C-alpha positions as CSV (number, residue, x, y, z in Angstrom):
1,M,-1.1,10.1,-24.3
2,T,-3.3,8.6,-21.6
3,R,-5.8,10.6,-19.5
4,V,-5.3,9.6,-15.9
5,G,-7.3,10.4,-12.8
6,V,-5.5,10.0,-9.5
7,V,-7.6,9.7,-6.3
8,G,-5.6,10.7,-3.2
9,T,-3.5,13.8,-2.4
10,T,-1.3,12.2,0.3
11,S,2.4,11.5,-0.5
12,W,1.8,8.3,-2.4
13,G,-1.1,9.7,-4.5
14,T,0.8,12.8,-5.3
15,T,4.0,10.8,-6.1
16,L,2.0,8.7,-8.6
17,A,0.4,11.7,-10.1
18,L,3.9,13.3,-10.6
19,L,5.3,10.0,-12.0
20,L,2.4,9.6,-14.5
21,A,2.6,13.2,-15.6
22,G,6.3,12.9,-16.0
23,S,5.7,10.1,-18.5
24,G,3.6,12.5,-20.7
25,N,0.1,11.5,-19.5
26,E,-2.6,14.1,-18.9
27,V,-3.1,13.8,-15.2
28,S,-6.0,15.1,-13.0
29,L,-5.5,14.8,-9.2
30,W,-8.7,14.7,-7.3
31,A,-8.9,16.5,-3.9
32,R,-11.9,15.9,-1.6
33,T,-12.5,19.6,-0.9
34,D,-12.7,22.8,-2.9
35,D,-10.3,24.5,-0.5
36,E,-7.6,21.8,-0.9
37,A,-7.9,21.7,-4.6
38,A,-7.6,25.5,-4.9
39,R,-4.6,25.5,-2.6
40,L,-2.8,22.8,-4.5
41,Q,-3.6,24.3,-7.9
42,A,-2.4,27.7,-6.7
43,D,0.8,26.5,-5.1
44,R,1.5,24.1,-8.0
45,E,3.0,21.6,-5.6
46,N,1.9,19.6,-2.6
47,R,3.7,21.6,0.2
48,R,2.3,19.4,3.0
49,F,3.2,16.0,1.7
50,V,5.6,16.4,-1.2
51,P,7.3,19.8,-0.9
52,G,9.9,20.8,-3.5
53,H,8.4,18.9,-6.4
54,P,6.5,21.3,-8.7
55,F,3.5,20.2,-10.7
56,P,4.2,20.1,-14.4
57,D,1.7,21.8,-16.8
58,N,0.0,18.4,-17.6
59,L,-1.0,17.8,-13.9
60,S,-4.1,19.6,-12.7
61,V,-6.0,19.5,-9.4
62,T,-9.7,19.5,-9.0
63,S,-12.4,18.7,-6.5
64,S,-14.9,17.8,-9.2
65,P,-15.3,14.0,-9.6
66,D,-16.6,14.4,-13.1
67,T,-13.7,16.6,-14.2
68,A,-11.1,14.2,-12.6
69,L,-12.5,10.9,-13.7
70,G,-15.2,11.4,-16.3
71,D,-13.0,10.9,-19.3
72,S,-10.0,9.2,-17.7
73,D,-8.6,6.1,-19.4
74,L,-6.9,5.0,-16.2
75,I,-7.9,5.8,-12.6
76,V,-5.4,5.2,-9.8
77,V,-6.8,5.1,-6.3
78,A,-4.1,5.9,-3.7
79,V,-5.9,6.6,-0.4
80,P,-5.6,5.0,3.0
81,S,-7.4,1.7,3.3
82,R,-9.8,3.0,5.9
83,A,-11.0,5.7,3.5
84,L,-11.1,3.8,0.2
85,R,-14.7,2.6,0.5
86,D,-16.1,6.0,1.4
87,N,-14.1,7.7,-1.4
88,I,-15.3,5.2,-4.1
89,R,-18.9,5.8,-3.0
90,I,-18.4,9.5,-3.6
91,L,-16.8,8.9,-7.0
92,R,-18.4,5.8,-8.6
93,E,-21.0,7.7,-10.5
94,S,-18.3,9.8,-12.2
95,I,-16.0,7.0,-13.3
96,N,-15.6,6.6,-17.0
97,V,-17.3,3.3,-18.0
98,S,-14.3,2.4,-20.2
99,A,-11.6,3.2,-17.7
100,V,-9.2,0.8,-15.9
101,V,-9.4,1.3,-12.1
102,V,-6.2,0.4,-10.2
103,S,-5.9,0.3,-6.5
104,A,-2.4,1.5,-5.2
105,T,-3.5,1.1,-1.6
106,K,-1.5,-1.4,0.5
107,G,-3.8,-2.4,3.3
108,L,-6.8,-4.4,4.5
109,E,-10.2,-2.9,5.4
110,A,-10.1,-2.9,9.2
111,D,-13.7,-4.1,9.9
112,T,-14.0,-6.7,7.2
113,S,-10.3,-7.8,6.6
114,K,-11.1,-7.4,2.8
115,R,-8.6,-6.6,0.2
116,M,-8.9,-3.3,-1.6
117,S,-9.9,-5.0,-4.9
118,E,-12.7,-6.7,-3.0
119,V,-13.9,-3.4,-1.7
120,L,-13.8,-2.0,-5.3
121,S,-15.8,-4.9,-6.6
122,E,-18.5,-4.4,-3.9
123,E,-18.8,-0.7,-4.6
124,L,-18.3,-0.4,-8.3
125,P,-21.0,-1.5,-10.9
126,E,-20.6,-4.9,-12.3
127,S,-19.7,-3.4,-15.7
128,L,-16.4,-2.2,-14.2
129,H,-15.4,-5.4,-12.4
130,Q,-13.2,-6.7,-15.3
131,A,-11.5,-3.3,-15.3
132,I,-10.2,-3.6,-11.7
133,G,-6.5,-4.0,-11.0
134,V,-3.9,-3.5,-8.2
135,L,-0.5,-2.0,-8.1
136,S,2.2,-3.1,-5.5
137,G,5.9,-3.5,-5.2
138,P,9.0,-2.0,-3.5
139,N,8.0,1.5,-4.2
140,L,9.2,4.0,-1.6
141,A,7.7,7.3,-2.6
142,A,10.8,9.5,-1.7
143,E,13.1,7.4,-3.9
144,I,10.6,7.6,-6.8
145,L,10.5,11.4,-6.5
146,E,14.3,11.6,-6.6
147,G,14.2,9.8,-9.9
148,K,15.7,6.5,-8.6
149,P,14.8,3.4,-10.6
150,T,12.4,0.8,-9.3
151,S,10.0,-1.9,-10.5
152,T,6.4,-2.7,-9.6
153,V,3.6,-5.1,-10.4
154,V,0.1,-4.5,-11.8
155,A,-2.2,-7.4,-11.2
156,S,-5.6,-8.2,-12.6
157,K,-7.6,-11.3,-13.3
158,Y,-8.0,-10.0,-16.8
159,A,-4.9,-9.8,-19.0
160,E,-6.2,-6.8,-21.0
161,T,-6.7,-4.8,-17.9
162,A,-3.2,-5.4,-16.6
163,I,-1.7,-4.6,-20.0
164,R,-3.6,-1.4,-20.3
165,A,-2.4,-0.2,-16.9
166,Q,1.1,-1.4,-17.6
167,E,1.3,0.6,-20.8
168,A,0.1,3.8,-19.1
169,I,2.3,3.5,-16.0
170,N,5.6,2.0,-17.3
171,S,8.5,4.3,-17.8
172,P,12.3,4.0,-18.1
173,L,12.7,4.4,-14.3
174,F,9.5,2.7,-13.2
175,R,9.4,-0.7,-14.7
176,V,6.0,-2.4,-14.6
177,Y,5.4,-6.2,-14.7
178,T,2.0,-7.8,-15.0
179,N,0.5,-10.6,-12.9
180,D,-2.8,-12.4,-12.7
181,D,-2.6,-13.2,-9.0
182,V,-4.5,-10.3,-7.5
183,T,-4.8,-11.9,-4.1
184,G,-1.1,-12.6,-3.8
185,V,0.0,-9.2,-5.0
186,E,-2.4,-7.4,-2.7
187,L,-1.7,-9.5,0.4
188,G,2.1,-9.2,-0.2
189,G,1.8,-5.4,-0.2
190,A,-0.5,-5.3,2.8
191,L,1.0,-7.9,5.1
192,K,4.6,-6.8,4.7
193,N,3.8,-3.7,6.7
194,I,3.2,-5.8,9.8
195,I,6.6,-7.4,9.4
196,A,8.1,-3.9,8.9
197,L,6.8,-2.9,12.2
198,G,8.6,-5.8,13.8
199,A,11.8,-5.0,11.8
200,G,11.6,-1.4,13.1
201,I,11.3,-2.7,16.7
202,C,14.2,-5.0,16.1
203,D,16.4,-2.1,15.0
204,G,15.1,0.2,17.7
205,L,16.0,-2.3,20.4
206,G,19.4,-3.0,18.8
207,Y,18.8,-6.7,18.2
208,G,21.1,-6.7,15.2
209,D,21.0,-8.0,11.6
210,N,20.7,-11.7,12.4
211,A,17.4,-11.0,14.3
212,K,16.1,-8.8,11.6
213,A,16.9,-11.3,8.9
214,A,15.0,-13.9,10.9
215,I,12.0,-11.5,11.2
216,I,12.0,-10.9,7.4
217,T,12.3,-14.5,6.3
218,R,9.9,-15.9,8.8
219,G,7.6,-13.0,8.2
220,L,7.6,-13.9,4.5
221,A,6.8,-17.5,5.4
222,E,3.7,-16.5,7.3
223,I,2.6,-13.9,4.7
224,A,2.7,-16.7,2.1
225,R,0.8,-19.1,4.4
226,L,-2.1,-16.7,4.8
227,G,-1.9,-15.8,1.1
228,V,-2.1,-19.4,-0.1
229,A,-5.0,-20.0,2.4
230,C,-6.8,-17.1,0.7
231,G,-6.2,-18.6,-2.8
232,A,-3.0,-16.9,-3.8
233,K,-0.1,-18.5,-5.6
234,Q,3.0,-19.4,-3.5
235,Q,5.4,-18.1,-6.2
236,T,3.9,-14.6,-6.1
237,F,5.5,-14.1,-2.7
238,A,9.0,-14.7,-4.1
239,G,8.5,-11.8,-6.5
240,L,8.4,-8.0,-6.4
241,A,5.1,-7.7,-4.5
242,G,6.2,-10.2,-1.9
243,M,9.9,-10.5,-1.1
244,G,10.8,-7.3,-3.0
245,D,8.4,-5.1,-1.1
246,L,9.2,-6.8,2.2
247,I,13.0,-6.2,1.9
248,A,12.5,-2.5,1.0
249,T,10.0,-1.8,3.7
250,C,11.9,-3.7,6.4
251,S,15.3,-2.2,5.5
252,S,14.6,1.4,4.7
253,P,14.4,4.3,7.1
254,L,12.0,5.8,4.6
255,S,9.4,3.2,5.5
256,R,6.7,4.7,7.7
257,N,5.9,1.3,9.3
258,H,9.6,0.7,10.1
259,Q,9.7,4.2,11.7
260,V,6.7,3.3,13.8
261,G,8.4,0.2,15.0
262,E,11.6,2.1,15.9
263,R,9.6,4.7,17.8
264,L,7.7,2.0,19.7
265,A,11.0,0.5,20.7
266,K,12.1,3.9,22.1
267,G,9.1,3.9,24.4
268,E,6.7,6.3,22.6
269,P,3.0,5.4,23.0
270,L,1.2,4.2,19.9
271,S,-1.4,6.9,20.2
272,Q,1.3,9.6,20.3
273,I,3.0,8.2,17.3
274,R,-0.2,8.1,15.2
275,A,-1.2,11.6,16.2
276,S,2.2,12.9,15.1
277,M,2.0,11.4,11.6
278,D,0.6,13.2,8.5
279,N,0.6,10.0,6.5
280,V,-0.9,6.6,7.6
281,A,1.2,3.7,8.7
282,E,-1.0,0.9,7.2
283,G,0.7,-1.8,9.2
284,I,-1.1,-0.9,12.4
285,D,-4.7,-1.5,11.2
286,T,-3.5,-4.3,9.0
287,T,-2.2,-6.2,12.0
288,A,-5.7,-6.4,13.5
289,A,-7.3,-7.2,10.2
290,A,-4.8,-9.9,9.3
291,Q,-5.0,-11.6,12.7
292,K,-8.8,-11.7,12.4
293,L,-8.5,-13.2,8.9
294,A,-5.8,-15.7,10.0
295,N,-7.9,-16.9,13.0
296,K,-10.9,-17.3,10.7
297,L,-8.8,-19.5,8.3
298,G,-6.8,-21.3,10.9
299,V,-3.5,-20.0,9.7
300,E,-0.6,-19.7,12.2
301,M,1.0,-16.2,12.1
302,P,3.2,-15.9,15.2
303,I,4.9,-12.6,14.2
304,T,1.6,-11.0,13.4
305,N,0.2,-12.3,16.8
306,A,3.3,-10.8,18.6
307,M,2.8,-7.5,16.9
308,H,-0.9,-7.5,17.8
309,S,0.0,-8.1,21.4
310,V,2.4,-5.2,21.5
311,L,0.1,-2.8,19.6
312,F,-3.2,-3.5,21.1
313,D,-2.9,-5.7,24.2
314,G,-0.2,-3.9,26.2
315,V,2.3,-6.7,26.1
316,P,5.9,-5.4,26.6
317,M,8.2,-5.9,23.6
318,E,10.6,-8.0,25.5
319,Q,7.8,-10.3,26.5
320,A,6.6,-10.5,22.9
321,R,10.1,-11.4,21.9
322,S,10.3,-14.2,24.5
323,D,6.9,-15.5,23.5
324,L,8.2,-15.8,19.9
325,L,11.6,-17.4,20.6
326,E,10.3,-19.8,23.3
327,R,7.7,-21.5,21.1
328,A,8.4,-25.2,20.5
329,P,11.0,-25.5,17.7
330,G,9.9,-26.9,14.4
331,T,10.9,-27.4,10.8
332,E,11.5,-24.7,8.2
């Protein structure tokens, strides 16, 4: 049995806590406030984000960083990208020095365009740097909660770290592969959310499957271009954390980013959409961060640029579509 600390009480953090507890691990879910921890512990379920899924006896909730993380063998961080740095600053003194720390957050830091493992490396002591890993793949929380099978990837520069996380997380219905391409796995998971926004707009405007297939495949091409420019391996984007996650997120109505795209297509203002959502659609902030990174590296990302123009520059969707389609034709 592995002792696991999970940081994050949103739907994804709670789902991972339930998944890990269901595999027989002793799981402690950390909540930021005493009131939230007391409510979750009393209700024995997360009625706000994951209603109808009771906590097993081996899943506890606490607001104490020392209790949640002090003797954990594995720590899984599943908070929105905008909150990860602040959370780690609160928790870092309580993290077990022999733990593996895995980010399950799919996003880029808005101000810096940094990946979550880079943020962890900046905020955690050097003694923990070899223990940092990331988790990403086609992992829609609602399907996992229903007991449907899926696969994922745990990546680390250090094989022992990836294997330790794999052994703790893997289960008959949640198959875990390891990878050493942290950059590729993280960028695949973050950037696909931008393409999912576009796929949602495509569906919302009734453009059809041909157009959506083009968005997905050309989206994968620009994700890979930026990834390789950042030092990732090209082949990573053909795997679970690249193409796999992209297909799931662009195709499923369960995807928050796809939902945002559809709602934008129906004329809802972005501010209204964001205000109505309990969970975060990471693709919105990631669009701005990715465009900044692409401009810095000189990488062409036309779909990302089109999404940025719609989200932040007030460009009508039909105009963004025309701007994409009327570019000079090139080679694939």
